[in-house]
OpenMM code with the backbone's topology and positions (N, CA, C; nanometers):
from openmm import Vec3, app, unit

residues = "MET LYS ARG VAL ALA ARG ALA LEU ALA ALA ALA ARG SER LEU PRO ALA LEU ALA LEU ALA LEU ALA LEU ILE ALA GLY GLY PHE ALA VAL TRP THR GLY TRP ASP TRP TYR ALA ALA ALA HIS ASP ASP SER ALA GLU TYR ALA ALA GLN ARG ASP VAL ALA LEU ALA ALA GLY GLU GLN ALA VAL GLN ASN LEU ASN THR LEU ASP HIS ARG ASP VAL GLU ARG GLY LEU ASP LEU TRP GLU SER ALA THR THR GLY ASP LEU HIS ASP GLN LEU ALA SER GLY ARG GLU GLU PHE ALA ALA GLN VAL GLN THR ALA LYS THR VAL THR THR ALA ARG VAL LEU SER GLY ALA VAL THR GLU LEU ASP ASP ARG ALA GLY ARG ALA ARG VAL LEU VAL ALA LEU ARG VAL THR VAL LYS ALA SER ASP GLY GLN ARG THR ASP LYS ASP SER ARG MET LEU GLY GLU LEU THR ARG THR GLY GLY ARG TRP LYS LEU SER ALA LEU GLY GLN ALA PRO VAL GLY GLY THR SER ALA GLY".split()
positions = [
    Vec3(0.0809, -0.1176, 0.0000),
    Vec3(0.0000, 0.0000, 0.0000),
    Vec3(0.0867, 0.1260, 0.0000),
    Vec3(0.1949, 0.1215, 0.0738),
    Vec3(0.2836, 0.2365, 0.0774),
    Vec3(0.3480, 0.2612, -0.0597),
    Vec3(0.3744, 0.1490, -0.1285),
    Vec3(0.4339, 0.1627, -0.2610),
    Vec3(0.3369, 0.2309, -0.3563),
    Vec3(0.2144, 0.1973, -0.3494),
    Vec3(0.1133, 0.2552, -0.4375),
    Vec3(0.0972, 0.4038, -0.4048),
    Vec3(0.0986, 0.4364, -0.2769),
    Vec3(0.0841, 0.5751, -0.2365),
    Vec3(0.2034, 0.6575, -0.2855),
    Vec3(0.3202, 0.5988, -0.2744),
    Vec3(0.4375, 0.6685, -0.3242),
    Vec3(0.4312, 0.6865, -0.4756),
    Vec3(0.3889, 0.5859, -0.5466),
    Vec3(0.3784, 0.5925, -0.6916),
    Vec3(0.2778, 0.6989, -0.7330),
    Vec3(0.1646, 0.7058, -0.6617),
    Vec3(0.0643, 0.8078, -0.6922),
    Vec3(0.1182, 0.9472, -0.6617),
    Vec3(0.1910, 0.9632, -0.5543),
    Vec3(0.2479, 1.0928, -0.5188),
    Vec3(0.3529, 1.1349, -0.6231),
    Vec3(0.4326, 1.0394, -0.6678),
    Vec3(0.5348, 1.0679, -0.7688),
    Vec3(0.4688, 1.1049, -0.9011),
    Vec3(0.3604, 1.0345, -0.9355),
    Vec3(0.2899, 1.0624, -1.0611),
    Vec3(0.2273, 1.2015, -1.0577),
    Vec3(0.1792, 1.2448, -0.9402),
    Vec3(0.1196, 1.3780, -0.9284),
    Vec3(0.2267, 1.4878, -0.9330),
    Vec3(0.3492, 1.4593, -0.8901),
    Vec3(0.4541, 1.5604, -0.8884),
    Vec3(0.5233, 1.5752, -1.0243),
    Vec3(0.5085, 1.4785, -1.1165),
    Vec3(0.5688, 1.4874, -1.2490),
    Vec3(0.5176, 1.6084, -1.3277),
    Vec3(0.3873, 1.6353, -1.3362),
    Vec3(0.3429, 1.7554, -1.4091),
    Vec3(0.3968, 1.8837, -1.3449),
    Vec3(0.4056, 1.8875, -1.2155),
    Vec3(0.4584, 2.0064, -1.1485),
    Vec3(0.6060, 2.0250, -1.1833),
    Vec3(0.6797, 1.9139, -1.1856),
    Vec3(0.8213, 1.9193, -1.2220),
    Vec3(0.8366, 1.9614, -1.3682),
    Vec3(0.7553, 1.9068, -1.4564),
    Vec3(0.7607, 1.9432, -1.5987),
    Vec3(0.7262, 2.0904, -1.6170),
    Vec3(0.6273, 2.1381, -1.5443),
    Vec3(0.5890, 2.2785, -1.5524),
    Vec3(0.7037, 2.3676, -1.5038),
    Vec3(0.7672, 2.3307, -1.3960),
    Vec3(0.8793, 2.4085, -1.3429),
    Vec3(0.9949, 2.4121, -1.4434),
    Vec3(1.0258, 2.2973, -1.5042),
    Vec3(1.1335, 2.2935, -1.6038),
    Vec3(1.0984, 2.3760, -1.7272),
    Vec3(0.9713, 2.3710, -1.7686),
    Vec3(0.9272, 2.4501, -1.8838),
    Vec3(0.9379, 2.5989, -1.8531),
    Vec3(0.9009, 2.6401, -1.7333),
    Vec3(0.9119, 2.7803, -1.6951),
    Vec3(1.0577, 2.8269, -1.6908),
    Vec3(1.1444, 2.7427, -1.6406),
    Vec3(1.2870, 2.7760, -1.6359),
    Vec3(1.3426, 2.7885, -1.7778),
    Vec3(1.3096, 2.6919, -1.8641),
    Vec3(1.3571, 2.6962, -2.0033),
    Vec3(1.3018, 2.8187, -2.0756),
    Vec3(1.1760, 2.8502, -2.0531),
    Vec3(1.1154, 2.9684, -2.1161),
    Vec3(1.1813, 3.0971, -2.0680),
    Vec3(1.2068, 3.1037, -1.9378),
    Vec3(1.2746, 3.2216, -1.8828),
    Vec3(1.4139, 3.2367, -1.9408),
    Vec3(1.4842, 3.1260, -1.9558),
    Vec3(1.6179, 3.1310, -2.0142),
    Vec3(1.6111, 3.1769, -2.1595),
    Vec3(1.5136, 3.1283, -2.2348),
    Vec3(1.4978, 3.1673, -2.3756),
    Vec3(1.4685, 3.3172, -2.3871),
    Vec3(1.3808, 3.3675, -2.3012),
    Vec3(1.3492, 3.5105, -2.3035),
    Vec3(1.4742, 3.5923, -2.2683),
    Vec3(1.5465, 3.5507, -2.1674),
    Vec3(1.6667, 3.6228, -2.1258),
    Vec3(1.7715, 3.6249, -2.2375),
    Vec3(1.8008, 3.5093, -2.3000),
    Vec3(1.9014, 3.5066, -2.4062),
    Vec3(1.8533, 3.5826, -2.5292),
    Vec3(1.7248, 3.5768, -2.5583),
    Vec3(1.6709, 3.6531, -2.6709),
    Vec3(1.6851, 3.8022, -2.6483),
    Vec3(1.6551, 3.8481, -2.5296),
    Vec3(1.6693, 3.9898, -2.4972),
    Vec3(1.8160, 4.0322, -2.5024),
    Vec3(1.9025, 3.9484, -2.4522),
    Vec3(2.0451, 3.9782, -2.4533),
    Vec3(2.0958, 3.9889, -2.5977),
    Vec3(2.0537, 3.8983, -2.6838),
    Vec3(2.0923, 3.9017, -2.8241),
    Vec3(2.0398, 4.0288, -2.8907),
    Vec3(1.9146, 4.0625, -2.8657),
    Vec3(1.8548, 4.1820, -2.9249),
    Vec3(1.9300, 4.3080, -2.8808),
    Vec3(1.9608, 4.3146, -2.7532),
    Vec3(2.0317, 4.4325, -2.7009),
    Vec3(2.1701, 4.4443, -2.7643),
    Vec3(2.2395, 4.3320, -2.7799),
    Vec3(2.3728, 4.3355, -2.8404),
    Vec3(2.3646, 4.3741, -2.9880),
    Vec3(2.2633, 4.3258, -3.0570),
    Vec3(2.2489, 4.3558, -3.1998),
    Vec3(2.2137, 4.5019, -3.2242),
    Vec3(2.1515, 4.5664, -3.1274),
    Vec3(2.1093, 4.7049, -3.1446),
    Vec3(2.1898, 4.8029, -3.0587),
    Vec3(2.3055, 4.7582, -3.0149),
    Vec3(2.3924, 4.8395, -2.9316),
    Vec3(2.4681, 4.9402, -3.0185),
    Vec3(2.4673, 5.0660, -2.9803),
    Vec3(2.5366, 5.1701, -3.0562),
    Vec3(2.6878, 5.1498, -3.0576),
    Vec3(2.7429, 5.0865, -2.9568),
    Vec3(2.8878, 5.0704, -2.9519),
    Vec3(2.9368, 4.9778, -3.0626),
    Vec3(2.8553, 4.8816, -3.1052),
    Vec3(2.8955, 4.7948, -3.2154),
    Vec3(2.9025, 4.8746, -3.3456),
    Vec3(2.8062, 4.9615, -3.3690),
    Vec3(2.8074, 5.0462, -3.4888),
    Vec3(2.9241, 5.1448, -3.4829),
    Vec3(2.9509, 5.1985, -3.3650),
    Vec3(3.0622, 5.2916, -3.3478),
    Vec3(3.1945, 5.2217, -3.3789),
    Vec3(3.2102, 5.0997, -3.3297),
    Vec3(3.3329, 5.0234, -3.3555),
    Vec3(3.3476, 4.9937, -3.5043),
    Vec3(3.2371, 4.9644, -3.5703),
    Vec3(3.2420, 4.9385, -3.7145),
    Vec3(3.2839, 5.0647, -3.7902),
    Vec3(3.2312, 5.1800, -3.7517),
    Vec3(3.2698, 5.3062, -3.8166),
    Vec3(3.4170, 5.3382, -3.7907),
    Vec3(3.4635, 5.3078, -3.6707),
    Vec3(3.6049, 5.3297, -3.6377),
    Vec3(3.6933, 5.2445, -3.7287),
    Vec3(3.6538, 5.1194, -3.7488),
    Vec3(3.7325, 5.0309, -3.8344),
    Vec3(3.7323, 5.0782, -3.9796),
    Vec3(3.6178, 5.1256, -4.0269),
    Vec3(3.6082, 5.1766, -4.1640),
    Vec3(3.6948, 5.3018, -4.1789),
    Vec3(3.6892, 5.3912, -4.0809),
    Vec3(3.7698, 5.5135, -4.0859),
    Vec3(3.9189, 5.4799, -4.0822),
    Vec3(3.9576, 5.3857, -3.9984),
    Vec3(4.0990, 5.3475, -3.9899),
    Vec3(4.1474, 5.2901, -4.1223),
    Vec3(4.0704, 5.1995, -4.1807),
    Vec3(4.1110, 5.1397, -4.3085),
    Vec3(4.1241, 5.2460, -4.4168),
    Vec3(4.0299, 5.3383, -4.4225),
    Vec3(4.0356, 5.4450, -4.5226),
    Vec3(4.1538, 5.5375, -4.4966),
    Vec3(4.1779, 5.5702, -4.3690),
    Vec3(4.2898, 5.6570, -4.3346),
    Vec3(4.4238, 5.5945, -4.3675),
    Vec3(4.4414, 5.4679, -4.3324),
    Vec3(4.5670, 5.3993, -4.3634),
    Vec3(4.5905, 5.3944, -4.5142),
    Vec3(4.4856, 5.3600, -4.5897),
    Vec3(4.5000, 5.3508, -4.7348),
    Vec3(4.5326, 5.4864, -4.7962),
    Vec3(4.4644, 5.5908, -4.7496),
    Vec3(4.4881, 5.7245, -4.8041),
    Vec3(4.6298, 5.7727, -4.7737),
    Vec3(4.6775, 5.7507, -4.6517),
    Vec3(4.8146, 5.7924, -4.6161),
    Vec3(4.9154, 5.7134, -4.6998),
    Vec3(4.8917, 5.5853, -4.7168),
    Vec3(4.9798, 5.5047, -4.8019),
    Vec3(4.9780, 5.5580, -4.9453),
    Vec3(4.8586, 5.5874, -4.9978),
    Vec3(4.8482, 5.6399, -5.1343),
    Vec3(4.9255, 5.7699, -5.1506),
    Vec3(4.9148, 5.8592, -5.0523),
    Vec3(4.9802, 5.9891, -5.0636),
    Vec3(5.1316, 5.9824, -5.0434),
    Vec3(5.1821, 5.8666, -5.0090),
    Vec3(5.3262, 5.8484, -4.9941),
    Vec3(5.3796, 5.7496, -5.0972),
    Vec3(5.3023, 5.7242, -5.2011),
    Vec3(5.3406, 5.6322, -5.3077),
    Vec3(5.3250, 5.7037, -5.4408),
    Vec3(5.4314, 5.7042, -5.5223),
    Vec3(5.4240, 5.7679, -5.6534),
    Vec3(5.5369, 5.7153, -5.7418),
    Vec3(5.5022, 5.6784, -5.8645),
    Vec3(5.5973, 5.6226, -5.9603),
    Vec3(5.6074, 5.7187, -6.0786),
    Vec3(5.7288, 5.7631, -6.1111),
    Vec3(5.7484, 5.8587, -6.2208),
    Vec3(5.7024, 5.8035, -6.3549),
    Vec3(5.6971, 5.6693, -6.3676),
    Vec3(5.6565, 5.6083, -6.4950),
    Vec3(5.5052, 5.6141, -6.5164),
    Vec3(5.4286, 5.6367, -6.4083),
    Vec3(5.2824, 5.6451, -6.4193),
    Vec3(5.2325, 5.7514, -6.3217),
    Vec3(5.2920, 5.8696, -6.3295),
    Vec3(5.2659, 5.9752, -6.2328),
    Vec3(5.1200, 6.0223, -6.2378),
    Vec3(5.0593, 6.0250, -6.3552),
    Vec3(4.9203, 6.0717, -6.3652),
    Vec3(4.8255, 5.9808, -6.2867),
    Vec3(4.8439, 5.8512, -6.2980),
    Vec3(4.7609, 5.7564, -6.2225),
    Vec3(4.7796, 5.7762, -6.0728),
    Vec3(4.9038, 5.7945, -6.0307),
    Vec3(4.9329, 5.8171, -5.8894),
    Vec3(4.8691, 5.9436, -5.8362),
    Vec3(4.8769, 6.0502, -5.9140),
    Vec3(4.8179, 6.1765, -5.8712),
    Vec3(4.6645, 6.1700, -5.8735),
    Vec3(4.6081, 6.0934, -5.9663),
    Vec3(4.4628, 6.0705, -5.9649),
    Vec3(4.4217, 6.0011, -5.8355),
    Vec3(4.5030, 5.9045, -5.7948),
    Vec3(4.4770, 5.8324, -5.6703),
    Vec3(4.4848, 5.9268, -5.5511),
    Vec3(4.5822, 6.0147, -5.5515),
    Vec3(4.5942, 6.1146, -5.4444),
    Vec3(4.4675, 6.1980, -5.4353),
    Vec3(4.4237, 6.2483, -5.5490),
    Vec3(4.3055, 6.3348, -5.5493),
    Vec3(4.1791, 6.2602, -5.5089),
    Vec3(4.1674, 6.1332, -5.5467),
    Vec3(4.0466, 6.0570, -5.5106),
    Vec3(4.0425, 6.0232, -5.3618),
    Vec3(4.1571, 6.0279, -5.2940),
    Vec3(4.1636, 5.9930, -5.1516),
    Vec3(4.1525, 6.1151, -5.0607),
    Vec3(4.1386, 6.2351, -5.1205),
    Vec3(4.1405, 6.3575, -5.0401),
    Vec3(4.0163, 6.4422, -5.0636),
    Vec3(3.9965, 6.5368, -4.9739),
    Vec3(3.8855, 6.6311, -4.9842),
    Vec3(3.9273, 6.7641, -4.9216),
    Vec3(3.8481, 6.8656, -4.9428),
    Vec3(3.8713, 6.9948, -4.8786),
    Vec3(3.9975, 7.0640, -4.9258),
    Vec3(4.0607, 7.1389, -4.8335),
    Vec3(4.1810, 7.2162, -4.8657),
    Vec3(4.2960, 7.1286, -4.9155),
    Vec3(4.3119, 7.0090, -4.8561),
    Vec3(4.4190, 6.9197, -4.8997),
    Vec3(4.3983, 6.8810, -5.0460),
    Vec3(4.2780, 6.8481, -5.0812),
    Vec3(4.2465, 6.8131, -5.2203),
    Vec3(4.2757, 6.9314, -5.3131),
    Vec3(4.2336, 7.0496, -5.2706),
    Vec3(4.2553, 7.1699, -5.3524),
    Vec3(4.4043, 7.1977, -5.3729),
    Vec3(4.4850, 7.1793, -5.2673),
    Vec3(4.6295, 7.2010, -5.2775),
    Vec3(4.6926, 7.1025, -5.3757),
    Vec3(4.6521, 6.9761, -5.3657),
    Vec3(4.7077, 6.8746, -5.4554),
    Vec3(4.6671, 6.9009, -5.6001),
    Vec3(4.5423, 6.9381, -5.6205),
    Vec3(4.4942, 6.9629, -5.7567),
    Vec3(4.5615, 7.0859, -5.8183),
    Vec3(4.5792, 7.1902, -5.7391),
    Vec3(4.6382, 7.3129, -5.7947),
    Vec3(4.7877, 7.2982, -5.8224),
    Vec3(4.8577, 7.2128, -5.7481),
    Vec3(5.0017, 7.1942, -5.7680),
    Vec3(5.0352, 7.0712, -5.8492),
    Vec3(4.9364, 7.0099, -5.9083),
    Vec3(4.9536, 6.8820, -5.9773),
    Vec3(5.0580, 6.8872, -6.0890),
    Vec3(5.0465, 6.9818, -6.1799),
    Vec3(5.1369, 6.9863, -6.2958),
    Vec3(5.2818, 7.0079, -6.2538),
    Vec3(5.3015, 7.0995, -6.1613),
    Vec3(5.4375, 7.1283, -6.1138),
    Vec3(5.4972, 7.0057, -6.0436),
    Vec3(5.4167, 6.9408, -5.9608),
    Vec3(5.4664, 6.8235, -5.8885),
    Vec3(5.4961, 6.7094, -5.9851),
    Vec3(5.4091, 6.6879, -6.0834),
    Vec3(5.4314, 6.5817, -6.1819),
    Vec3(5.5628, 6.6053, -6.2567),
    Vec3(5.5887, 6.7291, -6.2935),
    Vec3(5.7135, 6.7622, -6.3645),
    Vec3(5.8350, 6.7328, -6.2773),
    Vec3(5.8278, 6.7667, -6.1480),
    Vec3(5.9398, 6.7415, -6.0563),
    Vec3(5.9675, 6.5918, -6.0431),
    Vec3(5.8624, 6.5129, -6.0280),
    Vec3(5.8792, 6.3679, -6.0105),
    Vec3(5.9339, 6.3049, -6.1382),
    Vec3(5.8850, 6.3487, -6.2538),
    Vec3(5.9333, 6.2922, -6.3801),
    Vec3(6.0784, 6.3315, -6.4064),
    Vec3(6.1181, 6.4514, -6.3672),
    Vec3(6.2568, 6.4950, -6.3824),
    Vec3(6.3485, 6.4143, -6.2899),
    Vec3(6.3058, 6.3931, -6.1662),
    Vec3(6.3867, 6.3184, -6.0688),
    Vec3(6.3878, 6.1684, -6.0977),
    Vec3(6.2867, 6.1180, -6.1695),
    Vec3(6.2746, 5.9756, -6.2036),
    Vec3(6.2796, 5.8857, -6.0797),
    Vec3(6.2013, 5.9217, -5.9799),
    Vec3(6.1964, 5.8431, -5.8564),
    Vec3(6.0711, 5.7567, -5.8518),
    Vec3(6.0832, 5.6485, -5.7766),
    Vec3(5.9698, 5.5609, -5.7468),
    Vec3(5.9604, 5.5550, -5.5947),
    Vec3(5.8518, 5.6047, -5.5419),
    Vec3(5.8311, 5.6066, -5.3969),
    Vec3(5.7175, 5.5125, -5.3632),
    Vec3(5.7438, 5.4212, -5.2706),
    Vec3(5.6398, 5.3292, -5.2250),
    Vec3(5.6301, 5.3364, -5.0735),
    Vec3(5.5101, 5.3196, -5.0251),
    Vec3(5.4882, 5.3240, -4.8799),
    Vec3(5.4185, 5.1966, -4.8366),
    Vec3(5.4506, 5.1548, -4.7156),
    Vec3(5.3858, 5.0387, -4.6552),
    Vec3(5.3449, 5.0764, -4.5138),
    Vec3(5.2177, 5.0557, -4.4820),
    Vec3(5.1669, 5.0876, -4.3489),
    Vec3(5.2191, 4.9838, -4.2500),
    Vec3(5.2787, 5.0324, -4.1421),
    Vec3(5.3275, 4.9443, -4.0351),
    Vec3(5.2216, 4.9266, -3.9276),
    Vec3(5.1531, 5.0347, -3.8935),
    Vec3(5.0432, 5.0281, -3.7963),
    Vec3(4.9641, 5.1578, -3.8037),
    Vec3(4.8450, 5.1532, -3.7474),
    Vec3(4.7610, 5.2717, -3.7474),
    Vec3(4.6610, 5.2663, -3.6343),
    Vec3(4.6093, 5.3824, -3.5995),
    Vec3(4.5095, 5.3912, -3.4933),
    Vec3(4.4214, 5.5129, -3.5165),
    Vec3(4.2964, 5.5000, -3.4787),
    Vec3(4.2063, 5.6141, -3.4782),
    Vec3(4.2239, 5.6817, -3.3427),
    Vec3(4.2595, 5.8099, -3.3447),
    Vec3(4.2800, 5.8811, -3.2189),
    Vec3(4.1565, 5.9588, -3.1770),
    Vec3(4.0727, 5.9945, -3.2732),
    Vec3(3.9463, 6.0625, -3.2450),
    Vec3(3.8452, 6.0205, -3.3496),
    Vec3(3.7188, 6.0100, -3.3081),
    Vec3(3.6118, 5.9789, -3.4024),
    Vec3(3.4843, 6.0469, -3.3566),
    Vec3(3.4313, 6.1323, -3.4420),
    Vec3(3.3003, 6.1926, -3.4208),
    Vec3(3.2148, 6.1463, -3.5379),
    Vec3(3.1500, 6.0333, -3.5174),
    Vec3(3.0733, 5.9699, -3.6241),
    Vec3(2.9590, 6.0590, -3.6710),
    Vec3(2.8954, 6.1273, -3.5779),
    Vec3(2.7819, 6.2137, -3.6155),
    Vec3(2.8257, 6.3308, -3.7032),
    Vec3(2.9394, 6.3905, -3.6708),
    Vec3(2.9899, 6.5039, -3.7485),
    Vec3(3.0667, 6.4587, -3.8729),
    Vec3(3.1010, 6.3302, -3.8793),
    Vec3(3.1760, 6.2796, -3.9939),
    Vec3(3.3203, 6.3242, -3.9953),
    Vec3(3.3839, 6.3238, -3.8765),
    Vec3(3.5238, 6.3648, -3.8653),
    Vec3(3.6005, 6.2613, -3.7834),
    Vec3(3.7245, 6.2391, -3.8236),
    Vec3(3.8096, 6.1444, -3.7515),
    Vec3(3.9551, 6.1885, -3.7660),
    Vec3(4.0373, 6.1407, -3.6743),
    Vec3(4.1820, 6.1625, -3.6815),
    Vec3(4.2490, 6.0268, -3.6698),
    Vec3(4.3544, 6.0094, -3.7478),
    Vec3(4.4282, 5.8835, -3.7455),
    Vec3(4.5771, 5.9118, -3.7283),
    Vec3(4.6441, 5.8176, -3.6690),
    Vec3(4.7892, 5.8171, -3.6578),
    Vec3(4.8364, 5.6932, -3.7327),
    Vec3(4.9219, 5.7127, -3.8318),
    Vec3(4.9660, 5.6014, -3.9160),
    Vec3(5.1185, 5.5982, -3.9184),
    Vec3(5.1740, 5.4826, -3.8855),
    Vec3(5.3185, 5.4608, -3.8969),
    Vec3(5.3433, 5.3869, -4.0278),
    Vec3(5.4398, 5.4371, -4.1047),
    Vec3(5.4670, 5.3725, -4.2318),
    Vec3(5.6147, 5.3768, -4.2651),
    Vec3(5.6508, 5.2871, -4.3564),
    Vec3(5.7878, 5.2834, -4.4086),
    Vec3(5.7801, 5.3277, -4.5542),
    Vec3(5.8529, 5.4343, -4.5851),
    Vec3(5.8554, 5.4886, -4.7207),
    Vec3(5.9900, 5.4524, -4.7830),
    Vec3(5.9836, 5.3916, -4.9010),
    Vec3(6.1036, 5.3546, -4.9747),
    Vec3(6.1100, 5.4392, -5.1005),
    Vec3(6.2226, 5.5076, -5.1188),
    Vec3(6.2444, 5.5894, -5.2381),
    Vec3(6.3558, 5.5232, -5.3191),
    Vec3(6.3215, 5.4935, -5.4448),
    Vec3(6.4213, 5.4364, -5.5359),
    Vec3(6.4559, 5.5436, -5.6378),
    Vec3(6.5820, 5.5849, -5.6365),
    Vec3(6.6286, 5.6905, -5.7267),
    Vec3(6.6551, 5.6327, -5.8658),
    Vec3(6.6755, 5.7208, -5.9616),
    Vec3(6.6987, 5.6784, -6.1002),
    Vec3(6.8271, 5.5960, -6.1141),
    Vec3(6.9246, 5.6156, -6.0243),
    Vec3(7.0484, 5.5380, -6.0284),
    Vec3(7.0367, 5.4028, -5.9584),
    Vec3(6.9154, 5.3702, -5.9082),
    Vec3(6.8929, 5.2400, -5.8448),
    Vec3(6.9112, 5.2391, -5.6945),
    Vec3(6.9614, 5.3481, -5.6383),
    Vec3(6.9792, 5.3538, -5.4930),
    Vec3(6.8437, 5.3570, -5.4240),
    Vec3(6.8351, 5.2834, -5.3129),
    Vec3(6.7106, 5.2799, -5.2355),
    Vec3(6.7348, 5.3383, -5.0978),
    Vec3(6.6362, 5.4127, -5.0516),
    Vec3(6.6414, 5.4709, -4.9178),
    Vec3(6.5102, 5.4412, -4.8488),
    Vec3(6.5197, 5.3873, -4.7275),
    Vec3(6.4003, 5.3610, -4.6462),
    Vec3(6.3930, 5.4624, -4.5337),
    Vec3(6.2721, 5.5079, -4.5069),
    Vec3(6.2522, 5.6008, -4.3961),
    Vec3(6.1205, 5.5653, -4.3284),
    Vec3(6.1268, 5.5509, -4.1974),
    Vec3(6.0050, 5.5279, -4.1196),
    Vec3(5.9519, 5.6623, -4.0728),
    Vec3(5.8212, 5.6792, -4.0829),
    Vec3(5.7632, 5.8045, -4.0358),
    Vec3(5.6256, 5.7783, -3.9768),
    Vec3(5.5816, 5.8749, -3.8995),
    Vec3(5.4473, 5.8712, -3.8411),
    Vec3(5.3724, 5.9923, -3.8925),
    Vec3(5.2527, 5.9665, -3.9424),
    Vec3(5.1721, 6.0732, -4.0007),
    Vec3(5.0423, 6.0873, -3.9222),
    Vec3(5.0011, 6.2126, -3.9045),
    Vec3(4.8712, 6.2430, -3.8456),
    Vec3(4.7795, 6.2873, -3.9581),
    Vec3(4.6658, 6.2213, -3.9682),
    Vec3(4.5716, 6.2565, -4.0727),
    Vec3(4.4363, 6.2920, -4.0150),
    Vec3(4.3719, 6.3875, -4.0785),
    Vec3(4.2340, 6.4199, -4.0435),
    Vec3(4.1467, 6.3694, -4.1571),
    Vec3(4.0394, 6.3026, -4.1206),
    Vec3(3.9471, 6.2469, -4.2186),
    Vec3(3.8129, 6.3175, -4.2097),
    Vec3(3.7497, 6.3310, -4.3234),
    Vec3(3.6147, 6.3856, -4.3311),
    Vec3(3.5314, 6.2873, -4.4123),
    Vec3(3.4130, 6.2558, -4.3612),
    Vec3(3.3249, 6.1673, -4.4373),
    Vec3(3.2497, 6.2517, -4.5394),
    Vec3(3.2663, 6.2170, -4.6637),
    Vec3(3.2001, 6.2894, -4.7714),
    Vec3(3.1487, 6.1882, -4.8729),
    Vec3(3.0228, 6.2024, -4.9096),
    Vec3(2.9635, 6.1076, -5.0036),
    Vec3(2.9641, 5.9655, -4.9513),
    Vec3(2.9561, 5.9493, -4.8192),
    Vec3(2.9556, 5.8157, -4.7594),
    Vec3(3.0929, 5.7515, -4.7465),
    Vec3(3.1994, 5.8217, -4.7863),
    Vec3(3.3359, 5.7681, -4.7776),
    Vec3(3.4219, 5.8590, -4.6910),
    Vec3(3.5159, 5.7978, -4.6201),
    Vec3(3.6133, 5.8742, -4.5432),
    Vec3(3.7264, 5.9139, -4.6366),
    Vec3(3.7624, 6.0438, -4.6345),
    Vec3(3.8728, 6.0935, -4.7161),
    Vec3(3.9616, 6.1829, -4.6303),
    Vec3(4.0899, 6.1885, -4.6676),
    Vec3(4.1847, 6.2746, -4.5954),
    Vec3(4.1550, 6.4206, -4.6251),
    Vec3(4.1431, 6.4995, -4.5196),
    Vec3(4.1240, 6.6432, -4.5372),
    Vec3(4.2459, 6.7217, -4.4881),
    Vec3(4.3369, 6.6557, -4.4170),
    Vec3(4.4629, 6.7169, -4.3729),
    Vec3(4.5621, 6.6047, -4.3433),
    Vec3(4.6895, 6.6337, -4.3632),
    Vec3(4.7938, 6.5341, -4.3383),
    Vec3(4.9220, 6.6053, -4.2988),
    Vec3(4.9875, 6.5539, -4.1946),
    Vec3(5.1138, 6.6116, -4.1504),
    Vec3(5.1961, 6.5104, -4.0735),
    Vec3(5.3211, 6.5451, -4.0504),
    Vec3(5.4110, 6.4602, -3.9714),
    Vec3(5.3693, 6.4634, -3.8249),
    Vec3(5.3737, 6.3485, -3.7628),
    Vec3(5.3494, 6.3419, -3.6188),
    Vec3(5.4798, 6.3715, -3.5470),
    Vec3(5.4733, 6.4440, -3.4360),
    Vec3(5.5957, 6.4692, -3.3607),
    Vec3(5.6537, 6.3384, -3.3085),
    Vec3(5.7847, 6.3288, -3.3098),
    Vec3(5.8527, 6.2084, -3.2636),
    Vec3(5.9261, 6.2402, -3.1352),
    Vec3(5.9151, 6.1515, -3.0368),
    Vec3(5.9840, 6.1712, -2.9098),
    Vec3(5.9119, 6.2690, -2.8203),
    Vec3(5.9616, 6.2837, -2.7000),
    Vec3(5.8996, 6.3738, -2.6027),
    Vec3(5.9719, 6.5063, -2.5963),
    Vec3(5.9117, 6.5972, -2.5292),
    Vec3(5.9755, 6.7266, -2.5054),
    Vec3(6.0098, 6.7357, -2.3591),
    Vec3(6.1102, 6.8109, -2.3309),
    Vec3(6.1478, 6.8267, -2.1905),
    Vec3(6.1613, 6.9742, -2.1604),
    Vec3(6.1176, 7.0089, -2.0415),
    Vec3(6.1323, 7.1468, -1.9962),
    Vec3(6.2586, 7.1557, -1.9139),
    Vec3(6.3415, 7.2484, -1.9466),
    Vec3(6.4694, 7.2539, -1.8789),
    Vec3(6.4883, 7.3645, -1.7884),
] * unit.nanometer
topology = app.Topology()
chain = topology.addChain("A")
for resn in residues:
    res = topology.addResidue(resn, chain)
    for name in ("N", "CA", "C"):
        topology.addAtom(name, app.Element.getBySymbol(name[0]), res)
């Protein structure tokens, strides 16, 4: 008789146990679904994506502006102009003929390779960013001599037409300063 009573009690507790497990599983599903939704709609993910896009564009533009071959100078200068905007673009366009003549006379081939880069500032809403790019520039003279120089460049980017373009470029200061 005790066995039957125990069996009946166990049979009555099975639906309660199943209900409890179903509630726990449902709660877990709701929690993970909400967590996934929040992560998918988090502004920081979009911000990080914009930072990566700006960095890639900045690195490429700085590399382009430090690469030029006297044998195809027009293509190189077209690339410079397509990677820039604003005052920098205007300066390059207005000095194009003079610069092309200098490069063709010198018969140099300059190539740049990005060593590393970082976004130092990003205002996604305003469409402005700053990048720091370290690169190695190799200049091959007409006599075959090669010279390598490592440099750090600071670039300002402006988003225009949905693309990041260089609007300013300059040398980054190297080393620290000391007050004496």
